N, C-alpha and C positions, 0 to 999 in steps of 0.2 A: 698461793705459796704449795695449794694441793698439788697443782698442775706441776710446778717446779720440781716440788719433792719425788712425784711420779716419774718425772724425766730423768732426774738422777739415778732412784733406782733400777729406772729401766737403763741408762750408762752401765751403773756398776755390774748388772747380772749380763751385759751384753760382753762388757770388757770379761767377766773372768770365764766365763763361757768360749770366748773364742783364744783366749791364752789356753784353756784346757783342751779346747779340739786341734789347738798348734801341736801341741805335745801328740795329742792321739796320731795324728797324721805323720809326725816327724817319725813316732814309733812305729806306724805302719810301712813306712818308706825304709826304715830300715831293714825291717823284717824281708822286706821285699828284696834288698843288697844281701843279705844273707844267706836268703835261698838261693840268689843265684851262686855265690860264693861256695857254698855248700855243695854242688852239683860241678863247680872248678877244680872241687878238691879230688874229686873222684879222678881226674888227669894228672894231680898232682901226686896222687899215693900210687897208679897204677899206670904203667909204661903203656897199656892196649886197654881202653876201657869199649868191650863191644857192644854192640846196640839191645841185646838180652839186659845185660849189666845196667845198662840207663835205664831202660824201662822199668828193670825192676828196683832201681832206687829212687825211682818218680813215684810209683807205685805205694810204695814203703812209706812214706810222706804222708800220703791220702791229701795231695794240695786241695784239690778241686773242694773239697769238704772242709778243711783247716786250714786254709787261705784264702779266701773271697777278692774275686780279679784275677788271680794264674789263668792265661788262658792256655799258653805253652811255655814250657823249658826244652830250651833247643842246644844242639850241637854242631855247629860249622866248621872243618875244616878247611885250611891254606891248602887250594890245588893248583898248582901251578899251570901252565896254557897248556906246555908239553905233554903235561898227564890227564887232562882234562877226559878225552875218550875211555881211557883206560878206568879211570875215578868212578863214570856212569856206568860204562859195563857191568864193573863188580857190583855199586848198588842195586840194580837189576835182577842181576844173579842173587844176591841176598834173600839166601831163604831160612836164617835164624827164628825170624820170628813170623815171617808168611811164608807160607809153605809155596805160594805164587808168584815170589820175591816182589820186585817192583817194576815190573818190565816199563812203563810208562814215566821213568825216572829221567829226568834232564834236566841241567841246568841251566837255570832262566833269570832274568829277561837274557833271550839270544843275543848274542853278539862276541867279538872277540877280544878279551880282553889279558893283561898280561899275567893275574893271575884272579883266581875267585876264591869266594868264601860262602858254599853253597850249604843250606841247611840238610845234613845227614841222617840225625838223630833228632825227631821229633816228636815230641811227650805232652796229651795225647796226640794221636794221628786223627783221632775225629775229630771234626770241624776245624780242625787244622792242614788240610792237603793243600790248600794255596801255600802255604810258605815252604813245603817240601823241595826239595833242591833250590831252592830260593835264595839268588847271590848276593851278599851284601855291599860290593864291590859295585853292583851296578848304578847306584844313584849316588850322586855326592854326598847327601848329608847319612848315610848310611855308610857311606867309603869312610868320611871322616871320624865317626867315634869309632870304625872298625882302628882306624890308625892310630887316635887317642889312646884306647885301652892296652893295644898294643908297643906302642912309646912308651907308654906309663906304667904300665901294669897294673892301672885302678879300674874297677869299677863306671862305667860312663853310662849315664840315663840319657834318653834321647829327649828333645823336646816333646809335648805333645804333639800327632799325629794320628792320622787314619791307619789302624793297622793291616797289614793284608786279608786280616780274616774280616775287614771290616768296620769293625767299632772303633772309637775312640780311644786311644789309648798311650803307653810308653815304652819302650824297650829298654831292660839294662841288659849291655854287654859287659864280660870280663874277657880278658885273653889266658888263653893256654899255651903254655910254655913246655917247651920238652924237659924232661925229668933232668935232674941235676946238672945242669946246662946255667952256666952266672948270667945275672941279673943285673948286673950293677948298673949297667950302662945303657943308653936306647939302643946302639949297634948293637950289645950282645942282646938286648928284649928282642931285636928284630930278627937276630940270626938263630933264636930258640921258638920263634914263633910257630906255635902250628894249628892254631885256628883260635875262637870261640865259642864260651857257653855264651847263653842270653834266655831270658824271661821274659816276656810277654803278657803286660798286664793291661786289662781293660780297667780305665778309670774310672765307670761310674761305678762298678761295683765294687774295686779296692777302697774311693772314701765316700760315696753317699751315701752309704750303711752309717756311718762316722758323724756326718755332719745334719741328718736326718732324726738322726739319735739324742745329740746333744744340743744341738741348735736349732728346735724346735720354735718354729714364728718367724724366723728370720730369713732372707734370700740372703744367698751366700757366693761368691766365685772366686773360686780358686784358680790365681795365673803360677805360669812359671814365668818367670824374669828374664827366661834366655840369656844366652854367654855372648859376653860382647864379645869375646875374641871371634866370635863367627857371623856378628852383626845380626843376631837374630834378638826381635822384642818380644815383647810381652804376646803370650799366648796361653787361651783359656784352660785349663787342666779340666776341671768340673763345677757345675754352676747347678742350683737348686730352684733356676728361676722356674723352673716350669713345676715345680710343687703348690698344690692350694696353701694360699694366707690364711691365717686365720685374721678377723679382725682386731687391731688394735690401736691405740692413739695414736695420731698424727704423727705426736712431737717425738715419744723413740720409733716410729715407722722410718723415719727421717735417718736412722744408723745403722741400718740393715744394710751395709753393703759393704761388710768386713772384707779384707782382701788377706790372701796370703802373702807377704810379701819377702 
């Protein structure tokens, strides 16, 4: 009876802890969405947002200190193929923040495409140089995410992926439209589309602190179920499998496989 009671208590304790951490994870993901929406709001208020204004807004939020997991906030404009060379030249000559400009700026990966969505504003620049100029239309999965936020006006989160910065994480993209343009239909949204704001997040920093603090003693795996419309399967978001496990009764240890579904 004692072993059974211990097992039941362990099960109740785990269920309570897992429900609590589910709420915390949801709250943190909503905060990530709100952060990206806030930067998108800059473009809704102002007809033009300069590089300096974008950086000033980023610095004012103190995101690296207040929001663990934020790697970068970016803006990528729509650049028609016919304007690519002029766009690159303009960025290279931009001395608004760096007196030397950006002489090596180039849209990448290389290749001819109908249009480009290259990263133009990239905060912070340090540590995120690989993303500067990266074209979101070059890879099918990134292009699909761009098209979905463009066509719906909703923020779109990528599945877990290896970021350009080398870490495991995900990206939230939110379309930017021309001010005062009608956005009732998909055709209107496509016609008014100017680019996208993106938030780049490192999963371990965003979630692991929550899991470690609130579910000590359990090994946890958080998975993304994927989008059935895209034919995506489950992908691991975060795992605590590498953390040390305290000794615990075998009966309760069997319950340590909670997954966010």
